[in-house]
N, C-alpha and C positions, 0 to 999 in steps of 0.2 A: 671295946674295939681292940683288935690285935695290935700290939705295940710295933711290930714290924711293918704293918700296913700304914700306921701313922708316920713312921720314919720314912717309908717309901714316898708317901704323899708330900712330906716336907722336902725330900730330895728333888722330886719332880717340880715342885713350886720354885725351888732355887734354880734348877736347870732352866726353867722358862724365863727367868730373869736375866739369863746370859744373852750376850749379843748373838746375832745369827752365826757369825764365824766361830764363836766359842761353842755354840750348840753343835755346829757341824763337827768341830774337833772332838767334842764329847761323844757324839754318836760314833765317829770313827774309832775312838778308843774303846768304847763299850763293845762295838761289833767285832773288833779285832780280838777282844778277850775270849770270844767264843771258840775260835779255832786256831789261835796262835799258841803254840807250846811256849812255855817259859824259856827264854834264851839260856843256853848253857854257857856260863862264864868261862868254861875251859875251851869252848869252840873258838878257833882262830877266825878272824875276819876273812872274807873272800880275798883270794889273790887276784892280781890283775888278769892272769890267764883265765881264771874261773869266771870273772866278770865278762871278759871278751867272749867266752863260750856261751854264756847266758844271753848275750846281746846278739849273737850270730843268728841271722835269719836263715831258716831252712825251708825253702819253697816246697810246697806240696805239688805232686803231679796232678794234672787236670782231672784224671779219673777220681783221685781221692777228694779233690775239691768238690767235684760234682756229687760224690757220695755223701759228703758232709752238708750239701745244700748251700754252698757258698756262692754259687752263681745266681744271678737274678737281676732284675731291672725294675723299671717302672710298672710294667704289667704285673709282675709278681706282687707288687704292693697295692694292686687294684687301681693304679693311676693310668687313665687312658689319654689324658691331655696334660702334659707337663705345665704349660702356661696357666691353664685353669687351676691346677693344683697349687702353683706358686701364688696366684692371686688369692685363692682361698686361705692360704696360710697367712698372707699379709692382712686379710680382712679379720681373721681370728685374732691376730696379734694386736691390731688396732682396737678391737673390742675389749680385749683383756686390759689394755692400758688406759682405757677411758677412766676419767675421774668421775 
């Protein structure tokens, strides 16, 4: 058997022994490693002005919102009766939580 495959299986077995919150943190870190460039130690941290600009909300004009398909409602989700949908969600939740 491939030694790397054995090592991989050992790592998976160890990961499965972690608590749920630890596993979630592990998943986040592994996922982040796929597209996050290594931080440049010479890069200064964001300034207060840069953070304020990043947090500034820039509303879209209605035509652009429509073009992006951001408008919608119950009918767009295939829901004809809101009360019926809510009751169905409650029923499904009760079934999932049964012992």
